[in-house]
C-alpha positions as CSV (number, residue, x, y, z in Angstrom):
1,M,25.8,-9.5,-18.1
2,N,22.4,-8.6,-16.4
3,N,23.1,-8.0,-12.7
4,R,19.4,-7.7,-11.8
5,I,17.8,-10.5,-9.9
6,Q,14.7,-12.3,-11.4
7,P,12.3,-13.1,-8.5
8,V,10.5,-16.4,-9.1
9,I,7.5,-16.5,-6.8
10,L,6.3,-20.1,-6.2
11,C,2.6,-19.9,-5.3
12,G,1.2,-23.4,-6.1
13,G,0.7,-24.6,-2.5
14,T,-2.6,-25.4,-0.7
15,G,-1.9,-24.5,2.9
16,T,-4.2,-27.1,4.4
17,H,-2.9,-26.6,7.9
18,L,-4.5,-23.1,7.9
19,W,-8.0,-24.5,7.4
20,P,-10.8,-23.2,7.6
21,L,-9.3,-19.9,6.3
22,S,-7.2,-21.6,3.6
23,R,-9.2,-23.6,1.0
24,Q,-8.4,-25.3,-2.2
25,A,-10.0,-22.5,-4.2
26,Y,-8.4,-19.8,-2.1
27,P,-5.3,-21.0,-0.4
28,K,-2.9,-19.6,2.2
29,Q,-0.8,-17.4,-0.1
30,F,-3.8,-15.2,-0.9
31,L,-4.9,-14.7,2.7
32,R,-4.4,-11.5,4.6
33,L,-3.1,-13.1,7.8
34,L,-0.8,-10.5,9.1
35,G,-2.2,-7.2,8.0
36,S,-3.8,-5.5,5.1
37,E,-1.8,-7.2,2.4
38,S,-2.0,-10.9,1.5
39,L,1.1,-13.1,1.8
40,I,1.8,-13.1,-1.9
41,Q,1.4,-9.3,-2.0
42,A,3.9,-8.9,0.8
43,T,6.3,-11.3,-1.0
44,A,6.0,-9.4,-4.3
45,R,6.5,-6.0,-2.6
46,R,9.5,-7.3,-0.6
47,N,11.0,-8.5,-3.9
48,S,10.6,-5.4,-5.9
49,G,13.1,-2.6,-6.5
50,P,15.8,-1.2,-8.7
51,T,18.0,-4.3,-8.4
52,L,15.2,-6.7,-9.3
53,E,13.3,-7.6,-12.4
54,R,9.5,-7.9,-12.5
55,P,8.5,-11.2,-10.8
56,L,7.8,-14.4,-12.5
57,L,4.8,-16.2,-10.9
58,M,4.4,-20.0,-10.9
59,T,0.8,-20.8,-9.8
60,N,-2.0,-23.2,-10.3
61,V,-4.3,-22.6,-13.2
62,E,-7.3,-22.4,-10.8
63,H,-5.7,-19.4,-9.0
64,R,-4.6,-17.4,-12.0
65,F,-7.1,-14.5,-11.7
66,I,-6.7,-14.2,-7.9
67,A,-2.9,-14.0,-8.3
68,Q,-3.2,-11.5,-11.2
69,E,-5.7,-9.3,-9.3
70,Q,-3.8,-9.3,-6.0
71,L,-0.6,-8.1,-7.7
72,A,-2.5,-5.5,-9.6
73,E,-4.0,-4.2,-6.3
74,I,-0.4,-3.2,-5.2
75,G,0.7,-1.9,-8.6
76,I,3.1,-4.7,-9.4
77,E,2.9,-6.2,-12.9
78,P,4.6,-9.6,-13.2
79,S,6.8,-10.4,-16.1
80,L,4.8,-13.6,-16.7
81,I,2.3,-15.8,-14.8
82,A,3.0,-19.4,-15.7
83,L,0.1,-21.8,-15.0
84,E,0.6,-25.3,-13.6
85,P,-2.3,-27.5,-14.9
86,L,-2.2,-29.7,-11.8
87,R,-0.3,-29.6,-8.6
88,R,3.3,-30.9,-8.5
89,D,5.9,-30.3,-5.8
90,T,8.5,-27.5,-6.3
91,A,11.1,-29.4,-8.4
92,L,9.1,-29.1,-11.7
93,P,8.1,-25.4,-11.5
94,V,11.7,-24.5,-10.5
95,A,13.1,-26.4,-13.5
96,I,10.6,-24.7,-15.8
97,A,11.6,-21.2,-14.5
98,A,15.3,-22.1,-14.8
99,L,14.9,-23.3,-18.4
100,M,12.8,-20.3,-19.5
101,T,15.4,-17.9,-18.1
102,A,18.5,-19.9,-19.2
103,D,17.4,-20.0,-22.8
104,E,17.8,-16.3,-23.0
105,S,20.5,-15.7,-20.4
106,P,22.2,-18.6,-18.5
107,D,24.0,-16.1,-16.3
108,A,20.8,-14.5,-15.1
109,L,20.2,-14.7,-11.4
110,L,17.0,-16.3,-10.0
111,A,15.6,-15.9,-6.5
112,L,13.3,-18.8,-5.8
113,L,10.7,-17.5,-3.3
114,P,7.9,-19.2,-1.5
115,A,4.8,-16.9,-1.8
116,D,3.5,-17.5,1.7
117,H,6.2,-16.7,4.3
118,S,6.5,-13.8,6.8
119,I,9.7,-11.8,6.8
120,P,9.1,-8.5,8.7
121,D,12.6,-7.1,8.2
122,A,12.4,-6.1,4.6
123,A,15.7,-4.1,4.6
124,G,17.6,-7.0,6.2
125,F,16.1,-9.4,3.7
126,A,17.1,-7.1,0.8
127,A,20.7,-6.9,2.0
128,T,20.9,-10.6,2.5
129,L,19.5,-11.2,-1.0
130,D,22.2,-8.9,-2.5
131,T,24.9,-10.8,-0.6
132,A,23.4,-14.1,-1.9
133,A,23.4,-12.8,-5.4
134,N,27.1,-12.0,-5.2
135,V,27.9,-15.5,-4.1
136,A,25.6,-17.0,-6.7
137,R,27.5,-15.2,-9.5
138,Q,30.4,-17.5,-8.7
139,G,28.3,-20.5,-9.8
140,R,27.1,-21.5,-6.3
141,I,23.5,-22.4,-5.3
142,V,22.9,-20.2,-2.3
143,L,20.4,-21.1,0.4
144,L,18.9,-18.6,2.9
145,A,18.6,-20.2,6.3
146,H,17.3,-19.2,9.8
147,G,18.1,-20.3,13.3
148,A,16.1,-23.4,14.3
149,S,13.9,-22.8,17.4
150,R,12.3,-26.2,17.8
151,P,12.8,-29.8,16.6
152,S,10.4,-29.6,13.7
153,P,10.5,-32.3,11.0
154,A,8.7,-30.0,8.7
155,F,11.8,-28.1,7.5
156,G,15.0,-28.8,5.7
157,Y,18.1,-28.6,7.9
158,V,21.4,-27.0,6.8
159,R,24.8,-27.7,8.4
160,V,27.3,-25.0,7.5
161,A,31.0,-25.0,7.6
162,A,32.8,-23.4,10.6
163,E,34.9,-21.1,8.4
164,T,34.3,-19.0,5.3
165,P,36.4,-19.8,2.3
166,K,38.3,-16.5,2.9
167,E,39.0,-17.4,6.5
168,K,40.1,-20.8,5.5
169,R,42.6,-19.4,2.9
170,S,43.9,-16.8,5.3
171,G,44.3,-19.2,8.3
172,R,42.4,-16.7,10.5
173,K,39.9,-18.3,12.9
174,R,36.4,-17.0,13.3
175,T,35.9,-14.8,16.4
176,S,32.1,-14.9,16.3
177,T,29.5,-17.6,16.1
178,S,27.5,-15.6,13.7
179,T,26.6,-17.3,10.4
180,H,25.2,-14.2,8.6
181,G,28.1,-14.2,6.2
182,P,28.3,-16.7,3.3
183,R,29.2,-20.3,4.4
184,A,29.8,-23.5,2.6
185,V,27.1,-26.1,3.2
186,E,28.5,-29.3,4.7
187,S,25.2,-31.2,4.7
188,F,21.5,-30.6,3.7
189,V,18.7,-32.9,5.0
190,E,15.1,-32.3,3.9
191,K,12.4,-33.0,6.5
192,P,14.2,-35.4,8.7
193,S,12.5,-37.6,11.3
194,A,11.5,-36.1,14.6
195,Q,14.4,-37.9,16.3
196,H,16.9,-36.5,13.9
197,A,15.4,-33.0,14.1
198,A,15.8,-33.1,17.9
199,R,19.4,-34.2,17.5
200,Y,20.1,-31.4,15.0
201,L,18.6,-28.8,17.3
202,K,20.5,-30.0,20.3
203,S,23.8,-29.9,18.5
204,G,23.4,-26.2,17.7
205,A,25.2,-26.7,14.3
206,W,22.1,-26.8,12.1
207,L,19.9,-24.1,10.6
208,W,16.4,-24.3,9.1
209,H,16.2,-23.8,5.3
210,T,13.7,-21.1,4.6
211,G,13.0,-22.4,1.1
212,I,14.6,-19.3,-0.5
213,V,17.3,-20.0,-3.0
214,V,19.5,-17.8,-5.2
215,A,21.3,-19.1,-8.2
216,Q,22.1,-18.5,-11.8
217,A,19.6,-20.0,-14.2
218,G,22.4,-22.0,-15.9
219,T,23.7,-23.4,-12.6
220,L,20.2,-24.7,-11.8
221,V,19.8,-26.3,-15.2
222,T,23.2,-28.0,-14.8
223,A,22.1,-29.3,-11.4
224,F,18.9,-30.7,-12.8
225,R,20.7,-32.3,-15.7
226,K,23.0,-34.1,-13.3
227,H,20.7,-34.9,-10.4
228,A,17.2,-35.0,-11.8
229,P,17.3,-35.4,-15.6
230,G,13.8,-36.7,-15.7
231,I,12.4,-33.6,-14.1
232,L,14.4,-31.5,-16.6
233,E,12.9,-33.4,-19.5
234,S,9.4,-33.0,-18.1
235,A,10.1,-29.2,-17.8
236,R,11.2,-29.1,-21.4
237,N,8.0,-30.9,-22.5
238,A,5.8,-28.6,-20.4
239,L,7.3,-25.6,-22.2
240,A,7.1,-27.3,-25.6
241,E,3.4,-27.9,-25.0
242,A,2.8,-24.4,-23.5
243,H,0.6,-21.7,-25.1
244,L,-0.4,-18.2,-24.2
245,D,-4.0,-17.6,-23.1
246,L,-5.2,-14.1,-22.1
247,G,-1.6,-13.2,-21.2
248,F,-1.0,-16.3,-19.1
249,L,1.4,-19.1,-20.1
250,R,-0.5,-22.4,-19.9
251,L,2.0,-25.2,-19.4
252,G,1.5,-28.6,-21.0
253,R,-0.7,-30.8,-19.0
254,Q,0.6,-34.2,-20.2
255,A,4.1,-33.2,-19.0
256,F,2.8,-32.5,-15.6
257,E,0.9,-35.8,-15.5
258,D,4.1,-37.7,-16.4
259,A,6.4,-35.8,-14.1
260,R,7.7,-37.2,-10.8
261,D,6.1,-35.4,-7.8
262,I,9.2,-34.3,-5.8
263,S,10.4,-31.2,-4.1
264,F,13.3,-29.1,-5.3
265,D,15.0,-29.7,-2.0
266,R,14.9,-33.5,-2.3
267,A,15.6,-33.6,-6.0
268,I,18.5,-31.1,-6.0
269,L,19.6,-29.6,-2.7
270,E,20.2,-33.0,-0.9
271,R,22.5,-34.0,-3.8
272,A,24.1,-30.9,-5.2
273,E,27.7,-29.8,-4.6
274,A,29.0,-26.3,-4.0
275,L,26.0,-25.2,-1.9
276,A,26.4,-22.0,0.1
277,C,24.3,-20.7,2.9
278,I,23.6,-17.2,4.4
279,E,21.6,-16.8,7.6
280,L,18.6,-14.5,7.3
281,P,18.6,-11.8,10.0
282,G,15.5,-11.0,12.1
283,A,12.3,-12.9,12.3
284,W,11.1,-15.4,9.7
285,S,8.2,-17.8,9.6
286,D,6.8,-20.1,7.0
287,L,3.4,-19.7,8.7
288,G,2.9,-23.4,8.4
289,G,0.1,-23.7,11.0
290,W,-2.1,-21.6,13.2
291,G,0.5,-21.7,16.0
292,D,3.0,-19.9,13.7
293,V,0.3,-17.3,12.8
294,A,-0.5,-16.7,16.4
295,Q,3.2,-16.2,17.2
296,A,3.6,-13.7,14.4
297,S,0.4,-11.7,15.4
298,P,0.2,-8.8,18.0
299,A,-0.9,-9.9,21.5
300,D,-2.2,-8.2,24.6
301,A,-0.7,-8.3,28.0
302,H,-2.2,-11.8,28.6
303,G,-0.8,-13.3,25.4
304,N,-4.1,-13.3,23.5
305,A,-3.3,-12.6,19.9
306,S,-5.4,-11.5,16.9
307,Q,-5.1,-9.3,13.8
308,D,-8.3,-7.6,15.0
309,P,-7.8,-7.2,18.8
310,E,-11.1,-5.3,19.1
311,C,-13.0,-8.5,18.2
312,I,-11.8,-10.2,21.4
313,I,-13.5,-9.9,24.8
314,S,-11.3,-11.7,27.3
315,E,-12.4,-12.7,30.8
316,G,-9.6,-14.7,32.5
317,A,-8.3,-16.1,29.2
318,S,-4.6,-16.3,28.3
319,N,-2.3,-17.3,25.4
320,C,-5.1,-17.7,22.9
321,Y,-5.4,-16.8,19.2
322,V,-8.6,-15.6,17.6
323,H,-9.5,-15.0,13.9
324,G,-13.1,-13.9,14.2
325,D,-13.9,-13.0,10.6
326,G,-15.5,-9.8,11.9
327,R,-17.3,-11.5,14.7
328,C,-17.1,-10.6,18.4
329,V,-15.4,-13.6,20.2
330,A,-15.6,-13.9,23.9
331,L,-12.9,-16.0,25.7
332,V,-13.8,-17.0,29.3
333,G,-11.3,-18.8,31.5
334,V,-9.5,-20.7,28.6
335,K,-5.8,-21.0,27.9
336,N,-3.7,-22.0,24.9
337,V,-6.8,-22.1,22.5
338,L,-7.0,-21.3,18.8
339,V,-10.4,-20.0,17.5
340,V,-10.7,-19.5,13.8
341,A,-14.2,-18.6,12.4
342,T,-15.4,-18.2,8.9
343,R,-19.0,-17.9,7.6
344,D,-19.4,-21.7,7.2
345,A,-16.9,-23.3,9.5
346,L,-15.4,-22.9,13.0
347,L,-12.1,-24.3,14.3
348,V,-11.4,-24.6,18.0
349,A,-8.1,-26.3,18.9
350,D,-5.5,-26.6,21.6
351,K,-2.5,-24.7,20.5
352,G,-0.3,-27.7,21.2
353,Q,-2.5,-29.8,18.9
354,A,-2.6,-27.4,15.9
355,D,-0.6,-29.7,13.7
356,R,-3.6,-32.1,13.7
357,V,-5.7,-29.6,11.6
358,G,-4.3,-31.4,8.5
359,T,-5.9,-34.6,9.7
360,V,-9.3,-32.8,9.9
361,V,-8.8,-31.6,6.4
362,D,-8.1,-35.2,5.2
363,R,-11.4,-36.2,6.8
364,L,-13.3,-33.4,5.1
365,V,-11.8,-34.3,1.8
366,A,-12.8,-38.0,2.3
367,E,-16.4,-37.0,3.1
368,G,-16.6,-34.7,0.0
369,R,-17.3,-31.6,2.1
370,D,-17.5,-28.3,0.3
371,E,-16.0,-26.5,3.3
372,V,-12.6,-27.7,2.3
373,V,-12.9,-26.6,-1.3
374,R,-14.2,-23.0,-1.3
375,H,-15.5,-20.2,0.8
376,K,-18.9,-18.7,0.6
377,R,-17.3,-16.0,-1.5
378,V,-16.0,-17.3,-4.8
379,Y,-13.7,-15.3,-7.1
380,R,-14.1,-15.2,-10.8
381,P,-12.3,-13.2,-13.6
382,W,-15.2,-10.7,-13.7
383,G,-15.3,-10.2,-9.9
384,W,-16.9,-12.4,-7.2
385,Y,-20.1,-13.9,-5.9
386,E,-21.0,-14.7,-2.3
387,E,-23.8,-17.1,-1.2
388,L,-26.1,-15.4,1.4
389,N,-28.8,-17.9,1.8
390,R,-29.9,-21.2,0.2
391,N,-32.8,-23.7,0.3
392,H,-33.7,-26.6,-2.0
393,R,-35.9,-24.2,-4.1
394,F,-34.0,-20.9,-3.9
395,Q,-30.6,-19.3,-3.5
396,V,-29.6,-15.7,-2.8
397,K,-26.2,-14.3,-3.8
398,C,-24.3,-11.0,-3.7
399,L,-22.4,-10.3,-6.9
400,M,-19.6,-7.8,-7.5
401,V,-18.7,-7.1,-11.1
402,K,-15.5,-5.2,-11.8
403,P,-15.5,-2.1,-14.0
404,G,-15.3,-3.1,-17.6
405,A,-16.0,-6.8,-16.9
406,Q,-18.8,-9.0,-18.0
407,L,-20.2,-12.4,-17.3
408,S,-20.6,-15.0,-20.1
409,L,-23.7,-15.2,-22.2
410,Q,-25.8,-18.0,-20.6
411,R,-29.2,-19.5,-19.9
412,H,-30.7,-21.8,-17.4
413,F,-33.4,-24.4,-18.1
414,H,-34.4,-25.1,-14.4
415,R,-34.4,-21.7,-12.8
416,S,-35.3,-18.1,-13.2
417,E,-33.4,-15.1,-11.7
418,H,-34.0,-11.7,-10.3
419,W,-31.2,-9.1,-10.2
420,V,-31.4,-6.1,-7.9
421,V,-28.7,-3.4,-8.4
422,V,-27.5,-2.0,-5.0
423,R,-24.5,-0.1,-6.3
424,G,-23.4,1.3,-9.6
425,T,-24.9,0.7,-13.1
426,V,-25.0,-2.4,-15.1
427,E,-25.8,-3.3,-18.7
428,V,-28.2,-6.3,-18.9
429,T,-28.9,-8.4,-22.0
430,I,-32.1,-10.5,-21.9
431,G,-32.8,-12.3,-25.1
432,E,-32.3,-9.8,-27.9
433,E,-32.8,-6.7,-25.7
434,Q,-30.2,-4.6,-23.9
435,S,-31.0,-2.2,-21.1
436,I,-29.1,-0.1,-18.5
437,V,-30.1,-0.9,-14.9
438,S,-29.1,1.6,-12.2
439,E,-29.0,1.5,-8.4
440,N,-32.3,0.5,-6.7
441,Q,-33.7,-1.0,-10.0
442,S,-34.2,-4.6,-10.8
443,V,-34.8,-7.0,-13.7
444,Y,-36.3,-10.5,-14.1
445,I,-34.7,-13.2,-16.2
446,P,-37.3,-15.9,-17.2
447,L,-36.5,-19.6,-17.4
448,A,-34.5,-20.7,-20.5
449,T,-33.8,-17.1,-21.6
450,R,-30.3,-16.1,-22.8
451,H,-28.9,-13.4,-20.6
452,R,-25.7,-11.5,-19.8
453,L,-24.5,-9.0,-17.2
454,A,-21.8,-6.4,-17.8
455,N,-20.4,-3.4,-15.9
456,P,-19.8,-0.4,-18.3
457,G,-19.1,1.9,-15.4
458,M,-16.0,3.2,-13.5
459,I,-16.8,1.7,-10.1
460,P,-17.5,-1.9,-9.0
461,A,-21.2,-2.9,-9.4
462,M,-23.0,-4.7,-6.6
463,L,-26.1,-6.8,-7.2
464,I,-28.3,-9.2,-5.2
465,E,-29.2,-12.2,-7.3
466,I,-32.2,-14.4,-6.3
467,Q,-32.4,-17.8,-8.1
468,S,-35.6,-19.8,-8.0
469,G,-36.2,-23.2,-9.5
470,S,-35.7,-27.0,-9.2
471,Y,-32.0,-26.9,-10.0
472,L,-29.8,-24.2,-8.6
C-alpha cells in the first residue's frame, strides 16, 4: 500500500471579489498577494515533501501555461496538469481526480486542496495533514476545519461530536474544549443563510470548513456512486474523451457541458456518512475578498496595511489597505478604506462594503468591459506582452520572449510592425529571410508579410513592438 499522499490542487476559480487585481485571464490563485510567491506557488510548496507525491493540478484550459510556469519557477513539477475545458464547480474535478487515482490504486490517499488559501503555519498544517491521512486510511472522509470568527454565509459549517471515538469507547470525558484531534462530524451545512450562520456562530459548536479534504480515492468514488452518480458518469466520460496535448491532459468538453454545475461540498459532504473533522491550528484564510487580504497583510501602528508599506504616505489615516501596483499612494484623513490600483483600473471601497466588489464585476461583465477579462500584461506560452500605448491607428507593446521560445508564423493584412530589441538577442524570420537581431537593433515587418520571432538565447529577450495600420 502506498502511504504517500497525492495532493490534488484545485485551481479553476475566478476570484471575482479580488477585482481589479484578479481577472478572468489571470485569476486570484496566480496573484502574489501576500509575498513573493503566488497563492498557487505557496500551496504547492506547502504540499511538497517526502510524505507527498508530486501534485496533480486541476485547472482551466485558459490558465494552463500560467500554472505550469509558476510551478516551474519554484522547482515543483506536477505529476499531471488536467485541463477543464469550461468552468464547473468542484464536484466534477474532484470526481475526475478520484477516478484517475482509484483506477491504479483505490487505497491511495488524496488531499483536495484549494489553490488560493493562506495558511502561514506550514509545520502545523503538515502535522494536521498527517493526522488526517491516518484517519482517512480507515475509510473516512476527513475535513480540515477552522474556528469561525464571524457569521459569514460564504463558508461550509461543520458541527463536530463532543467526544472522540476513543473517548466514547473508554467512557472518559474530554477535559479540554480543543477540537484539534479527530472528531466525528454530526452535521455539515454548505453556505447557510446569514441567519443560520449567525446562529451557528453564537452556539460555539460549529467550525468553518476550509475546503481541504483528505480521503482515499476509492472512498471518494464510492461516495460519488452513492450520492452523485450523474457527476461520476460525467467524470468517466470526461476521461474517456480526454487526450494528451503538449504534456497536458485535455478533458472531454462534451462531458463538461453535460455535467451538473455543483460543488463537492453540496454533492457529497452534505450527504455523506462517516465524515471526520480535524481543526487546523494557527491562522487560515480563504482570502475571499479584499477585507481578508487586508487582515492577512502587515500593518503599521495605525492599522494601515500593504504588502509594500513604502508605497503608502499616511497623514491621519487609519485602518486602510493599499495595493498600489508600484505607485505612491497618499492617504489623508481617511479610515477603513480599501485602495487597489492597477494600470487600467482603480478600486476605492469602504472596508465594510468590500463584499459588493462582486456586484461591480457583474456590471463590468454586462457592459462587456475588457478590464474584467485581462490585464494590460497578457501571458502566452512563449512569454508575455504588455500594452504600453494605443490609438485608433497605432499600438505600442512590450514583449518578453522566454529562452528557447518562439511565436507562431503569422502575417497581418491591415498593419505593419517595427520591432526594437532592448534586451537579449532574437532570431527574426521575414518572408524567406532569417536574421539575428541584437540589443539596440530594429527590424521592419511590412504589411502582409509572413514573419516569426524566436529567442535562441539563454536569457529572456525584451522588445518594443510598434504596430501601425487600420486594424490592430
